C-alpha positions in Angstrom: 119.3 63.1 232.9 121.0 64.0 236.2 124.8 63.8 235.8 127.5 64.8 238.4 130.6 66.1 236.6 132.7 67.6 239.4 135.2 64.7 239.5 135.5 64.5 235.7 135.9 68.2 235.5 139.0 68.0 237.6 140.5 65.6 235.2 140.3 68.0 232.2 142.9 70.6 231.8 140.9 72.8 229.5 137.4 74.0 230.0 136.7 73.7 226.3 137.3 69.9 226.4 135.0 69.5 229.4 132.3 71.6 227.7 132.5 69.5 224.6 132.4 66.2 226.5 129.4 67.4 228.4 127.7 68.6 225.2 128.3 65.2 223.6 127.1 63.3 226.6 123.9 65.3 226.6 123.6 65.2 222.8 124.9 61.9 221.5 123.4 62.3 218.0 125.9 65.2 217.5 128.9 63.0 218.1 129.5 62.2 214.4 130.0 66.0 213.7 132.9 65.9 216.2 134.4 62.6 215.8 134.4 58.9 215.1 132.3 56.4 217.0 132.2 52.6 216.9 129.5 50.6 218.6 128.4 47.0 218.6 124.9 47.9 217.6 125.9 49.6 214.4 124.7 48.2 211.0 127.5 49.9 209.0 130.4 47.4 208.9 132.9 50.3 209.2 131.3 51.5 212.5 131.5 48.1 214.3 134.3 48.0 216.9 136.4 45.4 215.2 140.2 45.3 215.5 140.7 46.9 212.1 138.1 49.6 212.7 139.4 50.6 216.1 143.0 50.8 214.7 141.7 52.9 211.7 139.9 55.2 214.2 143.1 55.6 216.2 145.0 56.6 213.0 142.2 58.9 212.0 142.3 60.7 215.3 146.0 61.7 215.1 146.0 62.3 211.3 146.8 66.0 210.6 146.9 67.1 214.2 148.9 70.3 214.9 150.4 72.0 218.0 147.6 73.4 220.1 145.1 70.6 219.2 143.5 68.6 222.0 142.4 65.1 221.1 140.1 62.8 223.0 140.3 59.0 222.7 137.6 57.1 224.7 137.3 53.3 224.9 134.7 51.5 227.0 134.9 47.7 226.6 136.8 44.6 227.5 140.5 44.7 228.4 142.9 42.0 229.2 146.6 41.1 229.5 148.8 38.8 227.4 152.4 37.6 227.8 154.9 40.3 226.8 157.3 39.0 224.1 159.6 42.0 223.5 160.7 42.5 227.2 159.4 46.1 227.6 157.0 45.3 230.5 158.2 45.2 234.1 155.5 42.7 235.0 156.0 40.6 231.9 152.5 41.3 230.5 151.2 43.6 227.8 147.8 45.3 228.4 145.3 44.9 225.7 141.9 46.1 224.3 139.6 43.4 223.2 137.7 44.3 220.1 134.5 42.6 219.1 136.4 40.1 216.9 139.4 39.6 219.2 139.0 35.8 219.2 139.7 35.6 215.5 141.7 38.8 214.8 143.5 39.2 218.1 143.6 41.9 220.8 145.1 45.4 220.4 148.3 45.4 222.4 149.5 48.5 224.4 152.6 48.7 222.1 150.2 49.1 219.1 148.2 51.7 220.9 151.3 53.7 221.7 152.5 53.5 218.1 149.1 54.6 216.8 148.1 57.3 219.3 151.2 58.6 221.2 154.3 58.5 218.9 152.8 60.4 216.0 151.8 63.4 218.1 153.7 66.5 217.4 155.0 68.6 220.3 152.2 70.8 221.6 149.3 68.4 220.9 147.4 67.1 223.9 145.9 63.6 224.0 143.2 62.9 226.6 142.7 59.2 226.8 139.8 57.8 228.8 140.0 54.0 228.9 137.2 52.1 230.7 138.5 48.5 230.6 140.2 46.0 232.8 144.0 46.3 232.9 143.9 49.7 231.3 146.3 51.5 233.7 149.2 51.4 231.3 147.3 50.8 228.0 149.1 53.7 226.3 152.5 52.3 227.3 153.7 55.7 228.5 157.2 56.0 230.1 155.8 57.6 233.2 155.1 56.3 236.7 152.3 57.9 238.8 152.9 58.0 242.5 149.6 58.4 244.4 151.3 59.0 247.8 152.2 62.6 247.0 
């Protein structure tokens, strides 16, 4: 496997995290010793990326974290937008993740992601979120604006 990591390495603020991500990319069978993985191909119903299982994995990730911990949340899948009903979005749309069962159970809205992954974090905990989905730019619903012209 020939992988080029220079760009990704600049995104990581700690070498340990980069080393762990590289290790997991090169040794995917070791992932369950480090974390929680959901995949469409799974036969275990608790490891299929349903709305319920994704939300439970989010809660699992932040449970018991302490200052100094570095957490990694990675989602690769479909993303979308839906009309915002609570008025907290400037453009009038919430960003969403589309779990495998979204047509029957609904999408996971950015407000829910923020409530599950961001708000529970104690001061001093770092969350690295890699979201590979359409409309994922503000999927964590953070109160920050990135200006790329600086």
